[in-house]
All heavy atoms as a GROMACS GRO file, in nm:
protein
  524
    1MET      N    1   7.645   3.336  18.111
    1MET     CA    2   7.534   3.401  18.045
    1MET      C    3   7.435   3.295  17.998
    1MET      O    4   7.474   3.191  17.949
    1MET     CB    5   7.583   3.483  17.925
    1MET     CG    6   7.655   3.609  17.964
    1MET     SD    7   7.725   3.710  17.829
    1MET     CE    8   7.600   3.715  17.710
    2SER      N    9   7.310   3.330  18.005
    2SER     CA   10   7.206   3.237  17.960
    2SER      C   11   7.192   3.246  17.809
    2SER      O   12   7.246   3.335  17.744
    2SER     CB   13   7.073   3.271  18.027
    2SER     OG   14   7.025   3.395  17.980
    3ASN      N   15   7.119   3.151  17.752
    3ASN     CA   16   7.096   3.152  17.607
    3ASN      C   17   7.020   3.277  17.563
    3ASN      O   18   7.044   3.329  17.455
    3ASN     CB   19   7.021   3.027  17.565
    3ASN     CG   20   7.108   2.904  17.572
    3ASN    OD1   21   7.230   2.913  17.568
    3ASN    ND2   22   7.046   2.788  17.584
    4LYS      N   23   6.929   3.323  17.646
    4LYS     CA   24   6.854   3.444  17.614
    4LYS      C   25   6.948   3.565  17.607
    4LYS      O   26   6.938   3.646  17.515
    4LYS     CB   27   6.745   3.468  17.718
    4LYS     CG   28   6.659   3.588  17.690
    4LYS     CD   29   6.551   3.604  17.794
    4LYS     CE   30   6.469   3.728  17.766
    4LYS     NZ   31   6.364   3.748  17.866
    5GLU      N   32   7.039   3.577  17.704
    5GLU     CA   33   7.136   3.686  17.702
    5GLU      C   34   7.228   3.677  17.581
    5GLU      O   35   7.262   3.780  17.521
    5GLU     CB   36   7.219   3.686  17.829
    5GLU     CG   37   7.146   3.738  17.950
    5GLU     CD   38   7.235   3.741  18.072
    5GLU    OE1   39   7.317   3.647  18.088
    5GLU    OE2   40   7.220   3.833  18.151
    6LEU      N   41   7.269   3.556  17.543
    6LEU     CA   42   7.353   3.539  17.425
    6LEU      C   43   7.281   3.583  17.298
    6LEU      O   44   7.340   3.649  17.211
    6LEU     CB   45   7.399   3.394  17.413
    6LEU     CG   46   7.501   3.347  17.515
    6LEU    CD1   47   7.525   3.198  17.500
    6LEU    CD2   48   7.630   3.424  17.499
    7LEU      N   49   7.155   3.547  17.286
    7LEU     CA   50   7.077   3.585  17.168
    7LEU      C   51   7.059   3.736  17.162
    7LEU      O   52   7.078   3.797  17.056
    7LEU     CB   53   6.942   3.515  17.169
    7LEU     CG   54   6.850   3.547  17.051
    7LEU    CD1   55   6.913   3.499  16.921
    7LEU    CD2   56   6.714   3.484  17.071
    8ILE      N   57   7.027   3.798  17.273
    8ILE     CA   58   7.011   3.944  17.277
    8ILE      C   59   7.143   4.012  17.246
    8ILE      O   60   7.147   4.112  17.173
    8ILE     CB   61   6.955   3.987  17.414
    8ILE    CG1   62   6.811   3.940  17.428
    8ILE    CG2   63   6.963   4.138  17.431
    8ILE    CD1   64   6.752   3.959  17.565
    9SER      N   65   7.254   3.960  17.297
    9SER     CA   66   7.386   4.017  17.268
    9SER      C   67   7.420   4.006  17.120
    9SER      O   68   7.473   4.100  17.062
    9SER     CB   69   7.493   3.947  17.351
    9SER     OG   70   7.476   3.971  17.487
   10ALA      N   71   7.390   3.892  17.060
   10ALA     CA   72   7.419   3.874  16.917
   10ALA      C   73   7.336   3.970  16.831
   10ALA      O   74   7.388   4.031  16.738
   10ALA     CB   75   7.393   3.730  16.876
   11ILE      N   76   7.210   3.983  16.864
   11ILE     CA   77   7.124   4.075  16.788
   11ILE      C   78   7.170   4.219  16.808
   11ILE      O   79   7.178   4.298  16.711
   11ILE     CB   80   6.976   4.056  16.829
   11ILE    CG1   81   6.926   3.920  16.782
   11ILE    CG2   82   6.889   4.167  16.771
   11ILE    CD1   83   6.791   3.882  16.837
   12GLY      N   84   7.203   4.256  16.931
   12GLY     CA   85   7.252   4.391  16.958
   12GLY      C   86   7.382   4.420  16.887
   12GLY      O   87   7.401   4.530  16.833
   13ALA      N   88   7.473   4.324  16.885
   13ALA     CA   89   7.601   4.343  16.815
   13ALA      C   90   7.579   4.359  16.666
   13ALA      O   91   7.642   4.444  16.601
   13ALA     CB   92   7.693   4.226  16.843
   14PHE      N   93   7.488   4.281  16.608
   14PHE     CA   94   7.460   4.293  16.465
   14PHE      C   95   7.404   4.431  16.433
   14PHE      O   96   7.447   4.496  16.337
   14PHE     CB   97   7.361   4.184  16.422
   14PHE     CG   98   7.319   4.197  16.279
   14PHE    CD1   99   7.405   4.159  16.177
   14PHE    CD2  100   7.194   4.248  16.246
   14PHE    CE1  101   7.367   4.171  16.045
   14PHE    CE2  102   7.155   4.260  16.115
   14PHE     CZ  103   7.241   4.221  16.013
   15ILE      N  104   7.310   4.478  16.512
   15ILE     CA  105   7.252   4.610  16.489
   15ILE      C  106   7.357   4.719  16.505
   15ILE      O  107   7.362   4.814  16.427
   15ILE     CB  108   7.132   4.632  16.584
   15ILE    CG1  109   7.017   4.540  16.545
   15ILE    CG2  110   7.087   4.778  16.582
   15ILE    CD1  111   6.903   4.538  16.646
   16ALA      N  112   7.446   4.704  16.603
   16ALA     CA  113   7.550   4.802  16.625
   16ALA      C  114   7.649   4.806  16.508
   16ALA      O  115   7.691   4.914  16.465
   16ALA     CB  116   7.623   4.773  16.755
   17VAL      N  117   7.686   4.691  16.455
   17VAL     CA  118   7.779   4.687  16.341
   17VAL      C  119   7.716   4.751  16.218
   17VAL      O  120   7.780   4.830  16.147
   17VAL     CB  121   7.823   4.542  16.312
   17VAL    CG1  122   7.893   4.532  16.178
   17VAL    CG2  123   7.913   4.492  16.421
   18VAL      N  124   7.591   4.718  16.191
   18VAL     CA  125   7.522   4.776  16.075
   18VAL      C  126   7.509   4.927  16.091
   18VAL      O  127   7.533   5.003  15.997
   18VAL     CB  128   7.385   4.708  16.056
   18VAL    CG1  129   7.302   4.781  15.952
   18VAL    CG2  130   7.403   4.563  16.014
   19THR      N  131   7.474   4.972  16.210
   19THR     CA  132   7.460   5.116  16.234
   19THR      C  133   7.595   5.187  16.221
   19THR      O  134   7.603   5.294  16.159
   19THR     CB  135   7.401   5.140  16.375
   19THR    OG1  136   7.277   5.072  16.385
   19THR    CG2  137   7.380   5.287  16.400
   20ALA      N  138   7.700   5.130  16.278
   20ALA     CA  139   7.832   5.191  16.267
   20ALA      C  140   7.879   5.195  16.122
   20ALA      O  141   7.936   5.294  16.076
   20ALA     CB  142   7.933   5.115  16.351
   21GLY      N  143   7.854   5.089  16.048
   21GLY     CA  144   7.890   5.088  15.906
   21GLY      C  145   7.814   5.192  15.826
   21GLY      O  146   7.869   5.260  15.740
   22PHE      N  147   7.685   5.208  15.856
   22PHE     CA  148   7.605   5.307  15.787
   22PHE      C  149   7.657   5.448  15.814
   22PHE      O  150   7.678   5.527  15.722
   22PHE     CB  151   7.458   5.297  15.830
   22PHE     CG  152   7.372   5.408  15.778
   22PHE    CD1  153   7.334   5.411  15.646
   22PHE    CD2  154   7.331   5.509  15.862
   22PHE    CE1  155   7.256   5.514  15.598
   22PHE    CE2  156   7.253   5.612  15.816
   22PHE     CZ  157   7.215   5.616  15.683
   23PHE      N  158   7.679   5.480  15.942
   23PHE     CA  159   7.727   5.614  15.974
   23PHE      C  160   7.869   5.638  15.925
   23PHE      O  161   7.904   5.749  15.886
   23PHE     CB  162   7.715   5.642  16.124
   23PHE     CG  163   7.574   5.669  16.167
   23PHE    CD1  164   7.511   5.587  16.258
   23PHE    CD2  165   7.503   5.775  16.114
   23PHE    CE1  166   7.380   5.611  16.296
   23PHE    CE2  167   7.373   5.801  16.153
   23PHE     CZ  168   7.311   5.719  16.244
   24SER      N  169   7.953   5.535  15.924
   24SER     CA  170   8.088   5.550  15.868
   24SER      C  171   8.080   5.581  15.719
   24SER      O  172   8.154   5.664  15.669
   24SER     CB  173   8.168   5.422  15.889
   24SER     OG  174   8.199   5.404  16.023
   25ASN      N  175   7.990   5.514  15.651
   25ASN     CA  176   7.974   5.538  15.509
   25ASN      C  177   7.924   5.680  15.482
   25ASN      O  178   7.973   5.748  15.394
   25ASN     CB  179   7.878   5.436  15.449
   25ASN     CG  180   7.878   5.437  15.299
   25ASN    OD1  181   7.971   5.488  15.237
   25ASN    ND2  182   7.776   5.382  15.240
   26VAL      N  183   7.829   5.725  15.561
   26VAL     CA  184   7.776   5.860  15.545
   26VAL      C  185   7.883   5.964  15.574
   26VAL      O  186   7.901   6.059  15.499
   26VAL     CB  187   7.652   5.881  15.636
   26VAL    CG1  188   7.610   6.026  15.640
   26VAL    CG2  189   7.536   5.794  15.588
   27ILE      N  190   7.958   5.945  15.683
   27ILE     CA  191   8.062   6.040  15.719
   27ILE      C  192   8.174   6.038  15.616
   27ILE      O  193   8.226   6.142  15.577
   27ILE     CB  194   8.117   6.008  15.860
   27ILE    CG1  195   8.011   6.039  15.964
   27ILE    CG2  196   8.244   6.087  15.888
   27ILE    CD1  197   8.046   5.989  16.103
   28LEU      N  198   8.213   5.921  15.571
   28LEU     CA  199   8.322   5.909  15.475
   28LEU      C  200   8.288   5.976  15.343
   28LEU      O  201   8.371   6.042  15.283
   28LEU     CB  202   8.356   5.762  15.452
   28LEU     CG  203   8.476   5.732  15.364
   28LEU    CD1  204   8.602   5.789  15.427
   28LEU    CD2  205   8.491   5.584  15.342
   29GLN      N  206   8.166   5.962  15.298
   29GLN     CA  207   8.126   6.024  15.172
   29GLN      C  208   8.117   6.176  15.182
   29GLN      O  209   8.146   6.245  15.086
   29GLN     CB  210   7.990   5.969  15.126
   29GLN     CG  211   7.998   5.829  15.075
   29GLN     CD  212   7.863   5.779  15.026
   29GLN    OE1  213   7.761   5.846  15.041
   29GLN    NE2  214   7.862   5.659  14.971
   30SER      N  215   8.080   6.228  15.298
   30SER     CA  216   8.058   6.372  15.307
   30SER      C  217   8.184   6.450  15.340
   30SER      O  218   8.205   6.558  15.288
   30SER     CB  219   7.948   6.403  15.410
   30SER     OG  220   7.990   6.361  15.538
   31THR      N  221   8.272   6.399  15.429
   31THR     CA  222   8.387   6.480  15.471
   31THR      C  223   8.521   6.412  15.451
   31THR      O  224   8.624   6.473  15.474
   31THR     CB  225   8.374   6.516  15.620
   31THR    OG1  226   8.377   6.397  15.697
   31THR    CG2  227   8.247   6.594  15.647
   32GLY      N  228   8.524   6.287  15.414
   32GLY     CA  229   8.651   6.216  15.399
   32GLY      C  230   8.711   6.173  15.532
   32GLY      O  231   8.830   6.149  15.541
   33SER      N  232   8.632   6.164  15.636
   33SER     CA  233   8.680   6.121  15.768
   33SER      C  234   8.709   5.971  15.767
   33SER      O  235   8.650   5.897  15.688
   33SER     CB  236   8.576   6.151  15.875
   33SER     OG  237   8.553   6.289  15.883
   34PRO      N  238   8.798   5.924  15.854
   34PRO     CA  239   8.827   5.780  15.860
   34PRO      C  240   8.708   5.701  15.914
   34PRO      O  241   8.619   5.756  15.978
   34PRO     CB  242   8.946   5.770  15.954
   34PRO     CG  243   8.941   5.894  16.034
   34PRO     CD  244   8.879   6.000  15.947
   35LEU      N  245   8.711   5.573  15.892
   35LEU     CA  246   8.603   5.487  15.940
   35LEU      C  247   8.599   5.482  16.092
   35LEU      O  248   8.702   5.486  16.157
   35LEU     CB  249   8.622   5.346  15.886
   35LEU     CG  250   8.611   5.329  15.735
   35LEU    CD1  251   8.646   5.185  15.698
   35LEU    CD2  252   8.471   5.360  15.688
   36ILE      N  253   8.479   5.472  16.146
   36ILE     CA  254   8.464   5.462  16.290
   36ILE      C  255   8.433   5.320  16.334
   36ILE      O  256   8.408   5.296  16.450
   36ILE     CB  257   8.354   5.557  16.341
   36ILE    CG1  258   8.219   5.523  16.279
   36ILE    CG2  259   8.390   5.701  16.316
   36ILE    CD1  260   8.102   5.593  16.341
   37ILE      N  261   8.437   5.226  16.242
   37ILE     CA  262   8.398   5.089  16.275
   37ILE      C  263   8.495   5.026  16.375
   37ILE      O  264   8.451   4.952  16.464
   37ILE     CB  265   8.387   5.005  16.148
   37ILE    CG1  266   8.264   5.047  16.070
   37ILE    CG2  267   8.380   4.857  16.179
   37ILE    CD1  268   8.240   4.971  15.944
   38ALA      N  269   8.624   5.054  16.367
   38ALA     CA  270   8.720   4.990  16.458
   38ALA      C  271   8.690   5.025  16.604
   38ALA      O  272   8.684   4.938  16.690
   38ALA     CB  273   8.861   5.033  16.422
   39SER      N  274   8.668   5.150  16.631
   39SER     CA  275   8.638   5.193  16.767
   39SER      C  276   8.503   5.142  16.813
   39SER      O  277   8.487   5.097  16.926
   39SER     CB  278   8.641   5.345  16.775
   39SER     OG  279   8.603   5.389  16.902
   40ALA      N  280   8.406   5.149  16.726
   40ALA     CA  281   8.271   5.104  16.761
   40ALA      C  282   8.268   4.953  16.783
   40ALA      O  283   8.203   4.905  16.876
   40ALA     CB  284   8.172   5.143  16.653
   41SER      N  285   8.339   4.878  16.701
   41SER     CA  286   8.335   4.732  16.718
   41SER      C  287   8.409   4.688  16.844
   41SER      O  288   8.368   4.592  16.909
   41SER     CB  289   8.392   4.662  16.595
   41SER     OG  290   8.529   4.690  16.580
   42ALA      N  291   8.514   4.758  16.882
   42ALA     CA  292   8.582   4.725  17.007
   42ALA      C  293   8.490   4.752  17.125
   42ALA      O  294   8.484   4.672  17.220
   42ALA     CB  295   8.710   4.807  17.019
   43SER      N  296   8.418   4.861  17.121
   43SER     CA  297   8.325   4.893  17.229
   43SER      C  298   8.210   4.795  17.235
   43SER      O  299   8.168   4.753  17.343
   43SER     CB  300   8.271   5.035  17.212
   43SER     OG  301   8.374   5.128  17.222
   44GLU      N  302   8.158   4.759  17.119
   44GLU     CA  303   8.043   4.666  17.122
   44GLU      C  304   8.085   4.527  17.165
   44GLU      O  305   8.005   4.455  17.224
   44GLU     CB  306   7.972   4.662  16.988
   44GLU     CG  307   8.046   4.592  16.880
   44GLU     CD  308   7.985   4.615  16.745
   44GLU    OE1  309   7.932   4.721  16.719
   44GLU    OE2  310   7.991   4.520  16.665
   45LYS      N  311   8.209   4.488  17.141
   45LYS     CA  312   8.255   4.359  17.193
   45LYS      C  313   8.255   4.360  17.345
   45LYS      O  314   8.220   4.261  17.408
   45LYS     CB  315   8.396   4.328  17.141
   45LYS     CG  316   8.398   4.284  16.998
   45LYS     CD  317   8.539   4.256  16.954
   45LYS     CE  318   8.543   4.229  16.805
   45LYS     NZ  319   8.679   4.218  16.756
   46LEU      N  320   8.293   4.473  17.402
   46LEU     CA  321   8.290   4.483  17.548
   46LEU      C  322   8.148   4.485  17.601
   46LEU      O  323   8.114   4.415  17.696
   46LEU     CB  324   8.363   4.610  17.593
   46LEU     CG  325   8.513   4.612  17.575
   46LEU    CD1  326   8.568   4.748  17.608
   46LEU    CD2  327   8.577   4.506  17.661
   47VAL      N  328   8.062   4.566  17.540
   47VAL     CA  329   7.926   4.582  17.590
   47VAL      C  330   7.844   4.456  17.570
   47VAL      O  331   7.774   4.411  17.661
   47VAL     CB  332   7.858   4.703  17.522
   47VAL    CG1  333   7.711   4.709  17.556
   47VAL    CG2  334   7.926   4.832  17.564
   48PHE      N  335   7.849   4.398  17.451
   48PHE     CA  336   7.765   4.283  17.422
   48PHE      C  337   7.831   4.150  17.459
   48PHE      O  338   7.763   4.054  17.491
   48PHE     CB  339   7.726   4.280  17.274
   48PHE     CG  340   7.641   4.397  17.235
   48PHE    CD1  341   7.686   4.489  17.142
   48PHE    CD2  342   7.516   4.415  17.288
   48PHE    CE1  343   7.608   4.597  17.105
   48PHE    CE2  344   7.437   4.522  17.253
   48PHE     CZ  345   7.483   4.613  17.161
   49GLY      N  346   7.963   4.143  17.456
   49GLY     CA  347   8.031   4.018  17.487
   49GLY      C  348   8.056   3.997  17.635
   49GLY      O  349   8.054   3.885  17.684
   50LEU      N  350   8.080   4.105  17.707
   50LEU     CA  351   8.106   4.098  17.851
   50LEU      C  352   8.017   4.198  17.924
   50LEU      O  353   8.064   4.294  17.983
   50LEU     CB  354   8.253   4.132  17.880
   50LEU     CG  355   8.358   4.044  17.814
   50LEU    CD1  356   8.495   4.107  17.827
   50LEU    CD2  357   8.356   3.907  17.876
   51PRO      N  358   7.886   4.179  17.920
   51PRO     CA  359   7.796   4.282  17.975
   51PRO      C  360   7.807   4.302  18.126
   51PRO      O  361   7.772   4.408  18.175
   51PRO     CB  362   7.657   4.231  17.936
   51PRO     CG  363   7.673   4.085  17.921
   51PRO     CD  364   7.812   4.064  17.870
   52HIS      N  365   7.856   4.203  18.199
   52HIS     CA  366   7.863   4.215  18.345
   52HIS      C  367   8.003   4.249  18.395
   52HIS      O  368   8.024   4.259  18.516
   52HIS     CB  369   7.816   4.085  18.410
   52HIS     CG  370   7.678   4.046  18.367
   52HIS    ND1  371   7.566   4.119  18.399
   52HIS    CD2  372   7.632   3.942  18.293
   52HIS    CE1  373   7.459   4.063  18.347
   52HIS    NE2  374   7.497   3.954  18.282
   53ALA      N  375   8.098   4.269  18.305
   53ALA     CA  376   8.236   4.298  18.345
   53ALA      C  377   8.251   4.445  18.386
   53ALA      O  378   8.176   4.532  18.340
   53ALA     CB  379   8.332   4.267  18.232
   54LEU      N  380   8.348   4.472  18.469
   54LEU     CA  381   8.372   4.610  18.514
   54LEU      C  382   8.416   4.699  18.399
   54LEU      O  383   8.385   4.818  18.396
   54LEU     CB  384   8.478   4.612  18.625
   54LEU     CG  385   8.439   4.544  18.756
   54LEU    CD1  386   8.556   4.545  18.853
   54LEU    CD2  387   8.318   4.612  18.817
   55VAL      N  388   8.490   4.644  18.303
   55VAL     CA  389   8.540   4.723  18.191
   55VAL      C  390   8.428   4.766  18.096
   55VAL      O  391   8.445   4.859  18.019
   55VAL     CB  392   8.650   4.644  18.116
   55VAL    CG1  393   8.592   4.532  18.034
   55VAL    CG2  394   8.734   4.735  18.030
   56SER      N  395   8.312   4.702  18.107
   56SER     CA  396   8.200   4.734  18.018
   56SER      C  397   8.107   4.840  18.075
   56SER      O  398   8.001   4.865  18.020
   56SER     CB  399   8.118   4.608  17.990
   56SER     OG  400   8.197   4.514  17.924
   57ARG      N  401   8.145   4.902  18.181
   57ARG     CA  402   8.063   5.007  18.239
   57ARG      C  403   8.053   5.125  18.142
   57ARG      O  404   8.146   5.157  18.069
   57ARG     CB  405   8.120   5.056  18.370
   57ARG     CG  406   8.108   4.957  18.481
   57ARG     CD  407   8.158   5.017  18.608
   57ARG     NE  408   8.146   4.921  18.717
   57ARG     CZ  409   8.199   4.939  18.835
   57ARG    NH1  410   8.268   5.048  18.860
   57ARG    NH2  411   8.185   4.850  18.928
   58LEU      N  412   7.939   5.191  18.144
   58LEU     CA  413   7.915   5.303  18.054
   58LEU      C  414   8.016   5.415  18.074
   58LEU      O  415   8.064   5.474  17.978
   58LEU     CB  416   7.772   5.354  18.072
   58LEU     CG  417   7.727   5.465  17.979
   58LEU    CD1  418   7.733   5.418  17.835
   58LEU    CD2  419   7.587   5.511  18.015
   59TRP      N  420   8.049   5.444  18.199
   59TRP     CA  421   8.143   5.552  18.227
   59TRP      C  422   8.280   5.522  18.165
   59TRP      O  423   8.345   5.612  18.110
   59TRP     CB  424   8.158   5.572  18.378
   59TRP     CG  425   8.261   5.672  18.412
   59TRP    CD1  426   8.381   5.648  18.470
   59TRP    CD2  427   8.257   5.812  18.387
   59TRP    NE1  428   8.452   5.764  18.484
   59TRP    CE2  429   8.377   5.867  18.433
   59TRP    CE3  430   8.163   5.897  18.329
   59TRP    CZ2  431   8.405   6.003  18.425
   59TRP    CZ3  432   8.192   6.032  18.322
   59TRP    CH2  433   8.311   6.083  18.369
   60ASN      N  434   8.326   5.399  18.171
   60ASN     CA  435   8.456   5.363  18.113
   60ASN      C  436   8.454   5.381  17.961
   60ASN      O  437   8.552   5.430  17.902
   60ASN     CB  438   8.492   5.220  18.147
   60ASN     CG  439   8.518   5.200  18.294
   60ASN    OD1  440   8.547   5.294  18.365
   60ASN    ND2  441   8.506   5.078  18.340
   61LEU      N  442   8.346   5.341  17.898
   61LEU     CA  443   8.338   5.354  17.751
   61LEU      C  444   8.331   5.500  17.709
   61LEU      O  445   8.402   5.543  17.618
   61LEU     CB  446   8.218   5.278  17.699
   61LEU     CG  447   8.228   5.127  17.710
   61LEU    CD1  448   8.096   5.062  17.673
   61LEU    CD2  449   8.339   5.075  17.623
   62ILE      N  450   8.246   5.578  17.774
   62ILE     CA  451   8.234   5.720  17.739
   62ILE      C  452   8.364   5.794  17.770
   62ILE      O  453   8.411   5.875  17.690
   62ILE     CB  454   8.114   5.784  17.813
   62ILE    CG1  455   7.985   5.726  17.758
   62ILE    CG2  456   8.118   5.935  17.798
   62ILE    CD1  457   7.862   5.770  17.833
   63GLY      N  458   8.424   5.764  17.885
   63GLY     CA  459   8.550   5.827  17.921
   63GLY      C  460   8.662   5.792  17.824
   63GLY      O  461   8.740   5.878  17.784
   64GLY      N  462   8.669   5.667  17.783
   64GLY     CA  463   8.773   5.626  17.688
   64GLY      C  464   8.757   5.691  17.553
   64GLY      O  465   8.855   5.736  17.493
   65HIS      N  466   8.634   5.700  17.506
   65HIS     CA  467   8.612   5.766  17.377
   65HIS      C  468   8.636   5.916  17.387
   65HIS      O  469   8.686   5.978  17.293
   65HIS     CB  470   8.470   5.738  17.326
   65HIS     CG  471   8.454   5.601  17.270
   65HIS    ND1  472   8.506   5.565  17.149
   65HIS    CD2  473   8.394   5.491  17.320
   65HIS    CE1  474   8.478   5.438  17.124
   65HIS    NE2  475   8.409   5.391  17.228
   66SER      N  476   8.602   5.976  17.501
   66SER     CA  477   8.626   6.119  17.520
   66SER      C  478   8.775   6.150  17.521
   66SER      O  479   8.819   6.249  17.461
   66SER     CB  480   8.561   6.167  17.648
   66SER     OG  481   8.422   6.148  17.644
   67VAL      N  482   8.852   6.068  17.591
   67VAL     CA  483   8.997   6.088  17.595
   67VAL      C  484   9.058   6.072  17.458
   67VAL      O  485   9.141   6.152  17.414
   67VAL     CB  486   9.062   5.992  17.697
   67VAL    CG1  487   9.214   5.991  17.683
   67VAL    CG2  488   9.023   6.030  17.839
   68SER      N  489   9.014   5.971  17.383
   68SER     CA  490   9.070   5.951  17.248
   68SER      C  491   9.026   6.061  17.152
   68SER      O  492   9.097   6.094  17.059
   68SER     CB  493   9.029   5.815  17.193
   68SER     OG  494   8.891   5.809  17.170
   69LEU      N  495   8.911   6.121  17.176
   69LEU     CA  496   8.864   6.232  17.093
   69LEU      C  497   8.954   6.353  17.113
   69LEU      O  498   8.987   6.423  17.017
   69LEU     CB  499   8.720   6.266  17.128
   69LEU     CG  500   8.660   6.388  17.060
   69LEU    CD1  501   8.639   6.358  16.913
   69LEU    CD2  502   8.530   6.426  17.127
   70LEU      N  503   8.994   6.377  17.236
   70LEU     CA  504   9.077   6.494  17.266
   70LEU      C  505   9.223   6.475  17.229
   70LEU      O  506   9.297   6.570  17.209
   70LEU     CB  507   9.066   6.528  17.416
   70LEU     CG  508   8.927   6.567  17.464
   70LEU    CD1  509   8.927   6.584  17.615
   70LEU    CD2  510   8.879   6.692  17.395
   71TRP      N  511   9.266   6.350  17.227
   71TRP     CA  512   9.408   6.320  17.200
   71TRP      C  513   9.433   6.335  17.058
   71TRP      O  514   9.469   6.330  16.968
   71TRP     CB  515   9.439   6.180  17.249
   71TRP     CG  516   9.571   6.175  17.316
   71TRP    CD1  517   9.682   6.115  17.267
   71TRP    CD2  518   9.609   6.227  17.443
   71TRP    NE1  519   9.784   6.126  17.354
   71TRP    CE2  520   9.744   6.196  17.462
   71TRP    CE3  521   9.544   6.301  17.538
   71TRP    CZ2  522   9.814   6.234  17.576
   71TRP    CZ3  523   9.613   6.337  17.650
   71TRP    CH2  524   9.746   6.304  17.669
   0.00000   0.00000   0.00000
């Protein structure tokens, strides 16, 4: 990865963590649901850390979250 890609990945990961924390806080205060940061941070590590890997494909992430939602 180039330095530009690393910088964009770092900024994207920071925004994703802040957004996930905000929504976790909002959900936790309103319904008592568990935090969503663990799942979101694992996904963002794949998307921002390994953007060209096969495991980081959008279909794999959406499918994995859908399966865990139903389970």
